[in-house]
C-alpha positions as CSV (number, residue, x, y, z in Angstrom):
1,M,0.0,0.0,0.0
2,T,1.3,3.4,-0.9
3,P,1.8,5.7,2.2
4,T,-0.3,8.8,2.3
5,H,0.6,11.9,4.2
6,P,-2.3,14.4,4.4
7,T,-1.9,17.7,6.1
8,R,-1.8,17.2,9.9
9,R,-3.6,19.3,12.5
10,A,-1.1,20.7,15.0
11,V,-1.0,18.8,18.3
12,L,-1.4,20.8,21.5
13,G,2.0,20.9,23.1
14,G,0.9,20.5,26.7
15,A,-1.3,17.5,25.9
16,A,1.4,15.9,23.9
17,L,4.0,16.2,26.7
18,T,1.5,14.7,29.2
19,A,0.8,11.8,26.8
20,L,4.4,10.8,26.6
21,A,4.4,9.7,30.2
22,V,1.2,7.6,29.9
23,T,1.1,3.9,29.1
24,A,-2.1,3.0,27.2
25,G,-3.9,0.0,28.5
26,A,-3.0,0.9,32.1
27,G,-6.6,1.6,32.9
28,T,-6.6,5.2,34.0
29,A,-10.2,6.1,33.2
30,G,-11.6,8.0,36.2
31,A,-15.3,8.2,35.4
32,T,-17.7,5.4,36.4
33,P,-20.5,4.4,33.9
34,Q,-24.0,4.9,35.3
35,A,-26.2,1.9,35.8
36,T,-28.5,3.3,33.0
37,W,-25.7,3.2,30.4
38,P,-26.2,0.4,28.0
39,T,-24.0,-2.7,28.3
40,E,-24.6,-3.7,24.6
41,F,-24.8,-1.6,21.5
42,P,-24.9,-2.3,17.8
43,L,-22.5,-1.7,15.0
44,P,-23.5,-1.3,11.3
45,N,-24.4,-4.6,9.5
46,G,-21.4,-6.1,7.7
47,W,-19.0,-4.0,9.8
48,L,-16.4,-6.8,10.6
49,P,-15.1,-5.3,13.8
50,E,-11.9,-6.4,15.6
51,G,-10.4,-3.4,17.5
52,I,-11.9,-1.0,20.1
53,A,-10.4,2.0,21.9
54,I,-11.7,4.3,24.6
55,G,-10.1,7.4,26.0
56,R,-10.9,9.7,28.9
57,K,-14.2,10.6,27.5
58,P,-17.1,8.1,27.2
59,Y,-16.7,7.3,23.5
60,A,-15.7,4.0,21.9
61,Y,-13.9,3.8,18.6
62,M,-14.2,0.6,16.6
63,G,-12.5,-0.3,13.4
64,S,-13.7,-2.3,10.4
65,R,-11.8,-5.1,8.7
66,A,-14.0,-4.6,5.6
67,N,-12.6,-1.3,4.5
68,G,-10.7,0.4,7.4
69,A,-13.6,2.5,8.5
70,I,-14.0,3.8,12.1
71,Y,-17.2,4.0,14.0
72,R,-17.7,6.1,17.2
73,T,-20.3,5.3,19.8
74,D,-21.4,7.3,22.8
75,L,-21.2,4.9,25.8
76,R,-23.9,6.9,27.6
77,T,-26.5,6.2,25.0
78,G,-25.2,3.4,22.8
79,E,-25.8,5.7,19.7
80,G,-23.0,6.0,17.2
81,S,-22.1,7.0,13.7
82,V,-19.3,6.5,11.1
83,L,-16.3,8.7,11.9
84,F,-14.1,7.7,9.0
85,A,-15.6,6.1,5.9
86,G,-12.6,3.9,5.1
87,G,-11.6,3.1,1.5
88,T,-10.5,0.4,-0.9
89,G,-7.6,-1.6,0.5
90,L,-7.8,-0.2,4.0
91,I,-8.2,-2.4,7.1
92,A,-8.5,-1.4,10.8
93,V,-7.8,-4.0,13.5
94,G,-6.2,-2.9,16.8
95,L,-6.8,0.7,18.0
96,K,-5.6,3.0,20.8
97,I,-6.5,6.6,21.5
98,D,-4.0,9.0,23.0
99,H,-4.6,11.8,25.4
100,D,-4.0,14.4,22.7
101,G,-6.9,13.0,20.7
102,L,-4.9,11.0,18.2
103,L,-6.2,7.5,17.3
104,Y,-3.6,4.9,16.3
105,V,-4.8,2.1,14.0
106,A,-3.1,-1.2,13.2
107,G,-3.7,-1.5,9.5
108,N,-2.9,-5.2,8.9
109,T,-1.2,-5.0,5.5
110,G,2.1,-3.6,6.7
111,V,0.8,-0.2,7.6
112,A,-0.2,1.9,10.7
113,R,-2.5,4.9,10.5
114,V,-3.0,7.9,12.7
115,H,-6.4,9.7,12.8
116,D,-7.9,12.7,14.5
117,S,-10.4,11.2,16.9
118,R,-12.6,14.3,16.7
119,T,-13.0,14.5,13.0
120,G,-11.8,11.1,11.7
121,E,-9.3,12.8,9.4
122,L,-6.5,10.6,8.3
123,L,-3.3,12.4,9.4
124,V,-0.5,10.1,8.5
125,T,0.1,6.6,7.2
126,H,3.3,4.8,8.4
127,Q,4.6,2.1,6.1
128,L,6.0,-0.3,8.6
129,S,7.1,-3.0,6.2
130,E,7.4,-3.0,2.4
131,A,7.3,-6.8,2.2
132,T,4.1,-8.6,1.6
133,G,2.5,-11.1,4.0
134,H,2.7,-8.9,7.1
135,F,-0.2,-8.6,9.6
136,I,0.0,-5.5,11.7
137,N,-2.4,-6.6,14.3
138,D,-2.5,-4.5,17.5
139,V,-1.0,-1.3,19.1
140,T,-0.2,0.2,22.5
141,L,1.2,3.5,23.6
142,L,4.4,3.5,25.7
143,G,6.7,6.5,26.4
144,D,7.1,8.6,23.2
145,R,6.2,5.7,20.9
146,A,3.2,3.8,19.5
147,W,4.2,0.1,19.4
148,F,2.6,-2.3,16.8
149,T,2.7,-6.1,16.7
150,D,3.1,-8.1,13.5
151,S,1.4,-11.5,13.7
152,R,3.4,-12.9,10.7
153,A,6.9,-11.6,11.6
154,A,9.2,-11.8,14.7
155,A,9.3,-8.0,15.2
156,L,7.6,-5.1,16.8
157,Y,7.4,-1.6,15.2
158,A,7.5,1.7,16.9
159,V,6.4,5.1,15.5
160,P,6.5,8.5,17.1
161,R,3.5,9.7,19.0
162,G,2.0,13.0,18.1
163,G,1.2,12.3,14.5
164,K,4.8,12.7,13.3
165,E,6.0,11.1,10.1
166,G,9.1,8.9,9.6
167,D,11.5,7.6,12.3
168,I,10.0,4.1,12.3
169,R,11.9,1.7,14.5
170,T,11.9,-2.1,13.8
171,L,12.6,-4.2,16.9
172,P,13.4,-7.9,16.1
173,L,12.2,-10.3,18.8
174,T,14.9,-12.6,20.2
175,G,15.4,-14.6,23.4
176,D,12.7,-17.1,24.2
177,W,10.6,-16.0,21.1
178,V,10.3,-18.7,18.4
179,Q,8.3,-17.6,15.4
180,L,5.9,-20.3,14.1
181,P,5.1,-20.5,10.4
182,D,1.6,-20.0,8.8
183,V,-0.2,-19.1,12.1
184,N,-0.8,-15.9,14.0
185,N,2.0,-15.3,16.5
186,A,2.2,-11.8,18.2
187,N,-1.2,-10.3,18.7
188,G,-2.2,-8.1,21.7
189,I,0.3,-5.8,23.3
190,V,0.4,-3.6,26.5
191,G,3.1,-2.0,28.6
192,T,4.5,-3.7,31.7
193,P,3.5,-2.4,35.1
194,D,6.8,-0.6,35.6
195,G,6.5,1.1,32.2
196,R,9.9,-0.3,31.0
197,G,8.8,-3.1,28.8
198,L,6.0,-4.6,26.8
199,I,3.8,-7.6,27.3
200,V,2.9,-9.4,24.1
201,V,0.5,-12.4,23.7
202,K,1.4,-15.1,21.2
203,S,-1.9,-16.4,20.0
204,T,-0.5,-19.7,18.9
205,P,0.3,-21.8,21.0
206,G,-1.0,-19.3,23.6
207,E,1.9,-17.7,25.5
208,L,2.8,-14.4,27.1
209,Y,6.1,-12.6,26.8
210,N,7.9,-9.7,28.5
211,V,9.8,-7.8,25.8
212,N,12.7,-5.5,26.5
213,T,12.1,-2.4,24.3
214,R,15.8,-1.7,24.0
215,T,17.1,-5.1,22.9
216,G,14.0,-7.0,21.7
217,Y,14.8,-9.8,24.1
218,A,11.6,-11.6,24.9
219,T,11.2,-13.5,28.1
220,K,8.4,-16.1,28.3
221,I,6.1,-15.3,31.2
222,T,5.5,-18.3,33.5
223,L,1.7,-19.1,33.7
224,V,0.3,-20.5,37.0
225,G,-3.2,-21.9,37.2
226,Q,-3.7,-22.4,33.4
227,D,-1.3,-23.9,30.9
228,T,-1.8,-21.5,28.0
229,V,-3.7,-18.4,26.8
230,V,-4.5,-20.0,23.5
231,N,-6.4,-17.8,21.1
232,G,-5.1,-14.8,23.1
233,D,-6.1,-11.6,21.3
234,G,-6.5,-8.2,22.9
235,L,-4.7,-7.3,26.2
236,W,-5.7,-4.8,28.9
237,R,-3.8,-4.1,32.1
238,I,-4.8,-2.3,35.3
239,G,-1.8,-2.1,37.6
240,R,-0.6,-5.6,38.0
241,T,-3.8,-7.2,36.8
242,L,-3.7,-8.4,33.2
243,Y,-6.8,-9.2,31.2
244,V,-6.4,-11.5,28.2
245,V,-9.2,-11.8,25.7
246,Q,-9.2,-15.4,24.4
247,N,-11.3,-14.9,21.3
248,R,-12.6,-18.3,20.1
249,L,-12.9,-19.5,23.7
250,N,-15.4,-16.7,24.4
251,L,-13.7,-15.7,27.6
252,I,-11.4,-13.2,29.4
253,S,-8.7,-14.7,31.6
254,V,-7.6,-12.5,34.4
255,W,-4.0,-12.7,35.7
256,D,-2.0,-11.4,38.6
257,L,1.5,-10.3,37.5
258,D,4.5,-10.4,39.8
259,A,6.5,-7.3,40.3
260,K,8.8,-8.0,37.3
261,A,6.0,-9.3,35.1
262,T,7.8,-12.7,34.7
263,T,5.1,-14.8,36.3
264,A,1.3,-14.5,35.8
265,T,-1.1,-16.3,38.2
266,L,-4.7,-17.0,37.0
267,R,-7.2,-15.2,39.3
268,K,-10.4,-15.9,37.4
269,T,-12.1,-16.1,34.0
270,I,-14.9,-13.9,32.8
271,T,-17.5,-15.4,30.5
272,D,-20.8,-14.0,29.2
273,P,-23.5,-15.5,27.0
274,R,-23.3,-12.4,24.7
275,F,-19.7,-13.2,23.8
276,D,-19.4,-14.2,20.1
277,V,-15.7,-14.4,19.5
278,P,-14.7,-11.2,21.3
279,T,-11.3,-9.9,20.1
280,T,-10.1,-6.8,21.9
281,A,-11.2,-4.8,25.0
282,A,-11.0,-1.3,26.3
283,R,-11.8,0.0,29.8
284,F,-14.1,2.8,30.9
285,G,-14.6,3.0,34.7
286,D,-15.5,-0.4,36.1
287,R,-16.4,-1.9,32.8
288,L,-14.5,-3.6,29.9
289,Y,-16.0,-3.0,26.5
290,L,-15.4,-5.7,23.9
291,V,-16.3,-6.1,20.2
292,N,-17.7,-9.4,18.9
293,A,-15.8,-10.2,15.7
294,R,-17.9,-13.3,15.1
295,F,-15.1,-15.2,13.3
296,T,-17.1,-18.4,13.3
297,T,-20.0,-16.7,11.4
298,T,-19.8,-16.5,7.6
299,P,-19.9,-12.7,7.0
300,T,-22.4,-11.1,4.6
301,P,-23.3,-7.4,4.1
302,D,-26.3,-8.1,6.4
303,T,-24.4,-9.9,9.2
304,T,-25.1,-8.1,12.5
305,Y,-22.3,-7.0,14.9
306,N,-22.1,-5.5,18.3
307,A,-20.1,-4.5,21.3
308,V,-20.8,-5.6,24.9
309,A,-19.6,-4.5,28.3
310,V,-18.8,-6.6,31.4
311,S,-18.1,-5.5,34.9
312,I,-14.5,-5.9,36.3
């Protein structure tokens, strides 16, 4: 895909500086949803969702695998509309929203995009890899970088926060990491509790890794209480509590991390009859919101999709 670089809106300096110190996925949302807020809301038919992002305000942003479009829903009412219409050849999977209002989107086919979350405007497209066969799957924000996983390559990619072009860093994964052929490897990603590294879930065979962002050395995290996190997809972390969405198992496994994030002990699992292959999660207050990707349902233009919320 050819990179596009539309004119960017200037980022507010104060907000950008504040954002650099924040790790996305750490669960800092301060507001608490009211009991009257819906715990389920629809997406357009045929949407093919996979990623969801929520910032400080009660709005959820959900991407489309069909054409890269982005849908924004008001969590207070469940009502939403298309923010970005997408286009031919575009895909949107994992998403994260920054404190300066920028929305980072994993674009699957070797690219990452940055949008204005207020207008939907595409600000910059980062070409992370020129080679074919890459699957840019998920994203998290750590320090001054947005970090992206590639499910079909043993590497992470980092781009500058703030909607800046260029300066893409490729971090090869080494250490305990063994890349498997013809399956999805790296998927969800989140910062470690100390903010010095990254936790990455390997969907197949279902493992968690602590990755050093300077060297790329990946240390396999010891799991206690459950052998694997097979089908691990989106990750969310609140302090030393790690939530792993295991998509085709229709559950969220909840883990207690040790101080160095080298051991994870299973605390509980969360299931819900409304789960239909949930993929990623985002927090607002005491709820996790998840999109149902419905991978086991043959998609048509009339296939229905939704997002659901569970208490945590």
